N, C-alpha and C positions, 0 to 999 in steps of 0.2 A: 557526303549526301550521298542519299540512297537511289538506284534507279529505279523508275516506275516498272513493273512488272505484270505481267498479265498471268492470269488464274493457272495454276499447275495445269498442264495438260492443254491449256487453249492457243491457239495460234493466232497472233493478232489478227483480225478478220476484215479491220479497216485501217484504211491508209490513216488515220489520225491516229491510231492506237500503237501503228509500227512505227509514224514518226516520234510520240512521244517518248516508247521503248527508247527507240536508234541513241533520240539526243541525251534522254537520261544517262543512256550508258555510255555515248561521247562526251559527257560532262563529267563522267566519275573518270574516266579515262585521262582528260585533261587535268583532272586534279591532281589524277596519280602520275602527269608530266611534271606538275608543276613543283610535286615531293621529289622527284627524282633529280631535277635541274637543282635545287635546292640542296638536295645530299652530296650530289656532286662537287659542290660550290665548297661543303663544309667540308667533304673530305679532301678537295685540292689545297685547303686552309692548312688542314691539318698535315700533309705531306708537305707543305711549303715550310713548317715551322720545322718539322723532322729533318730535313733536307738541313736547314740550316744550322739546326744541332750539331748532326752529326759533321758537316762541314769546318763549324767552328771548332770540333774537337778533333780536327786533322784527317775523320774518315772520307769517306765515299759517299758521292750526293746518292745516287742510286744503291740501292742492294738488291743485286738480281734474286739473290735465293729469296727474297720476302717478295719480290715480283711473280717466280714462280709460286709460289704460294698459294697468292690472289688467283693467278690463272687458273691454277689446278682449283680452287673451290667455287670458280664461277663453271667451269666446264664439269665439274660435277654434278655439281647443281641443274645446270641449262643446257649442257653438250656442245656441241661445236659452235652452238649460235653464241654460249656464255662465254669461249676462248675470246670471240672476237668483240664483245662487249667488253671483257675484262683488256683486253688490250686498248682499246679506246681510251678508257678508263682511266688505266696507269698512264697513256700519252700524253691526255688532258691534264692530269695532277702531276706530272713529273718537271712540268713550269722550265724555265730556261736556265742555261747552264751559267 
């Protein structure tokens, strides 16, 4: 879904224009949020399968060097907020021991 826009250089001058613009942009944000949640759920399942395979092979459930790579990638792309986001994603995907 694409958000409604105003003509280039034109500021919405009527409340209705502003409302349509904001509502369209919020709808796009809602779409993105649904996509993010879906991808985190998929990541969680993949992580669970990896953890099970490692443990079944006699390894450790969590590989800290891999988590460091993920943290570094998020931080490099998104800065300090990326580190916090990666920490939350990793925590969500670790599952229970």
